[in-house]
N, C-alpha and C positions, 0 to 999 in steps of 0.2 A: 608183444609190444603194446603196452598200455600207457599212453601218455595223457590220459584224462586227468590225472592228478595235478600236473603243472597247469593244465588248461583250467581246471576248476579253481586252483589257487589264483590264477590271473583274473578270472571272473569275479571271485570274492573280493579281490583287491579293487577291481573296477567298481564293484557295488559300494565298498566303503568310501571311495573317492566321490562317487555320485551322491551318497548320503550326506557327506560333508558339504558338497556343493549345494544340495537342496536345503540343508539347514542354514547355510549362509544366505541363500536367496530368501528364505523365509524370514530371517532377521532383517534383511534389507527391506522387505515388504512391510514388516511390522513397524520399522523405523519411519518409513515413508508415510504409512497410515497415521502414525502419531504426529508427524509434521503437518500433514493435511488437516487433521483434527484441530491442532493448535492454530493453524492459519484461519480456518473457518471460525473458530471461537474468537479470534482477534477481530475478524471482520464484523462479527455480530456485536461485539462490545464497542466498536469504534463509534464515536459520536457522529451524528449526521452532519453533512456539510452545510454550513450556514448559507443563506441566500445572498448575503452581502458581507463584505469585510472591509476594514479600514487598515491600510498599511501605515505603520508609524515610522517616524524618522529615528535616527540614531542620536544619542546624546541626552542631555538633561531635558526633562519635560516631554520629550518624544512627540514633537508636533506631527499631525497627520501629513502623510506624503501623497497618498492617492486612495481613491475608492475603487473597489473591485467587486465583481460577482464572486460568489463563494467558491465556484469551481474554476476560477481563473488560474492558469498555470504560472502566472507572474506573482501571485499572492501566496507565497509560501514562507514558512519560517516562524521564528518567535516574535517578530514585530508585526504580526497580523492579528487583529482581534475582530470577532464577529460583531456585527451591528444589525439593527433592524432596518427595514425599508425606509421608515421615516428618518432615521439617523443618517442613512446613506443620502437621501434627498437633501436633508439639511446641510450635510457636509458639502455636497455639490453646489448648493446655493451659496454657501460660505466660501466658495472658490477653492475648495480642495480639488485638485486635478482628478479627472476621471482617467482610469487606465485606458491606454490606446489599444490594448489587445482585446479586452472583453467589453469595452464601451458601455459601462453602466449608465452613463448619462443618456444614451439613446434608449436603453431599455426602460429607464425610469421616466423618460420624457422630459429631462432636464437639460436642454441644449442651450448653449449661449446664443 
């Protein structure tokens, strides 16, 4: 009674299954490494956050709506443009409202 043949066949089958699983796992790892490399490259190429931004209105002429710090969560989208500290101060002096979330008027010392 020698049943090592079927047992050996089963072990070889198991080996092939595990080799396919390992190959698939290695593909997943390579894909994840590629994504991570792209993410890091994107972060390195991203322009720095400006110190101050001006939120513009909707419509013709796009009048300024409010002044924000560059990292304000309320100042996002295509209607936001970076400005210098002097431009931010001037806008506040010209009665462009300061954001109530980031309070650029307090930071710049331009309070009513």
